[in-house]
C-alpha positions in Angstrom: 195.9 249.6 71.9 198.6 250.4 69.4 201.2 252.6 71.1 201.4 255.2 68.3 197.6 255.4 68.1 197.5 256.0 71.9 200.1 258.8 71.6 198.1 260.4 68.7 194.8 260.2 70.5 196.1 261.6 73.7 197.8 264.5 71.9 194.7 265.2 69.9 192.5 265.0 73.0 194.6 267.7 74.7 194.5 269.9 71.7 190.7 269.4 71.3 189.8 270.1 74.9 191.9 273.3 74.8 190.5 274.6 71.5 186.9 273.7 72.5 187.3 275.6 75.8 188.8 278.6 74.0 186.0 278.7 71.4 183.4 278.6 74.2 185.2 281.5 76.0 185.5 283.6 72.8 181.8 283.1 71.9 180.3 283.5 75.4 182.4 285.9 77.4 183.2 289.6 77.4 186.9 290.2 77.2 188.7 291.6 80.2 187.7 292.2 83.8 184.3 293.6 82.8 183.3 290.0 81.8 184.7 288.3 84.8 182.7 285.3 86.0 183.2 284.4 89.7 183.0 280.6 89.8 184.2 280.1 93.4 183.7 283.5 95.1 187.1 285.2 95.5 189.1 282.0 94.7 188.4 280.9 91.1 187.4 283.3 88.3 187.0 283.1 84.5 188.6 286.2 83.0 189.1 286.3 79.2 192.3 287.9 78.1 194.3 287.6 74.9 198.0 287.0 75.6 200.3 288.2 72.8 203.4 286.8 74.6 204.2 283.5 76.3 203.9 282.5 80.0 202.3 285.4 82.0 202.6 287.6 78.9 206.4 287.4 78.8 207.7 288.5 75.4 204.6 290.4 74.4 206.7 293.5 73.8 209.4 291.7 71.7 209.8 292.8 68.1 208.0 290.7 65.5 211.1 288.8 64.4 212.0 287.7 67.9 208.4 286.8 68.5 208.4 284.6 65.4 211.6 282.9 66.5 210.9 282.5 70.3 207.1 282.0 70.2 206.6 280.1 67.0 209.7 278.5 65.4 211.5 277.4 68.5 208.5 275.9 70.2 207.5 274.1 67.0 211.0 272.6 66.6 211.0 271.5 70.3 207.5 270.0 70.0 208.5 268.2 66.8 211.6 266.7 68.6 209.5 265.6 71.6 207.0 263.9 69.3 210.0 262.1 67.6 211.4 261.2 71.0 208.2 259.7 72.4 207.6 257.7 69.2 211.1 256.3 69.0 211.8 255.7 72.7 209.9 252.5 73.4 211.3 252.2 77.0 209.3 255.1 78.3 207.1 254.2 81.2 203.3 254.9 80.8 203.4 257.9 83.2 206.2 259.6 81.3 204.5 258.8 77.9 201.2 260.4 79.1 203.2 263.3 80.5 205.0 264.0 77.3 201.7 263.7 75.3 200.1 266.3 77.6 203.1 268.6 77.2 203.0 268.2 73.4 199.2 268.6 73.1 199.2 271.8 75.2 202.2 273.2 73.4 200.6 272.5 69.9 197.3 274.1 71.1 199.0 277.3 72.1 201.3 277.4 69.0 198.1 276.9 66.9 196.5 280.0 68.6 199.6 282.1 67.9 199.5 281.1 64.2 195.8 281.5 63.7 195.0 284.4 66.0 198.4 286.0 66.6 197.8 285.5 70.4 196.7 283.0 72.9 193.3 283.0 74.7 193.6 282.7 78.5 190.8 282.6 81.0 191.4 280.7 84.3 192.5 282.7 87.3 193.0 281.2 90.8 193.5 283.3 94.0 194.3 281.5 97.2 195.3 284.7 99.1 196.3 288.1 97.8 199.9 287.0 97.6 199.2 283.4 96.4 197.6 283.6 93.0 198.1 282.5 89.5 198.4 284.4 86.3 195.5 284.0 83.9 196.0 280.7 82.0 194.2 278.2 79.8 193.6 274.4 79.4 196.8 274.0 77.2 198.8 275.6 80.0 197.2 273.2 82.5 198.1 270.3 80.2 201.7 271.4 79.9 202.0 272.0 83.7 200.3 268.6 84.5 202.7 266.9 82.1 205.7 268.5 83.7 204.6 267.5 87.2 203.9 264.0 86.1 207.4 263.8 84.6 208.9 265.0 87.9 207.0 262.4 89.9 207.9 259.7 87.3 211.6 260.6 87.6 211.4 260.6 91.4 209.3 257.5 92.0 210.2 255.3 89.1 213.1 253.1 89.9 215.6 252.8 87.0 216.8 249.3 86.2 220.5 249.1 86.9 222.6 246.9 84.8 225.6 245.3 86.3 228.7 244.6 84.2 230.4 241.4 85.1 
């Protein structure tokens, strides 16, 4: 498959899965704890919340100008650069390429929400114990996190070719 087509399809797939899941949540759930769905009793719940900030609601109380800069403009510039980087850098191994596509797809999906809705729809919650639990997150967050973990593993387990100078 053509490399740029692969990149495009993988990014679009990440955006689509996220947006479809959010549309299902918005149309079928009640917002907040009252609409909580216990998927795996006590460990995995669906709880629909609208996040006006970034990760775990950080920045939700920023003034509108700072929100525009830090939650829309800066992420858009960074995502644009990452897209440029993955298209231009032909030496990326497949794992790193997939990882960057997941990060970009998830990032675009959340930026899209901020532009269209002014907030991001979150709905997954995992509780292992009372002290080990996640914040409420969405598929885009999962894509970004998966991409970051893949990049870490790729960096640790991929041996770089060393060139020797004679």
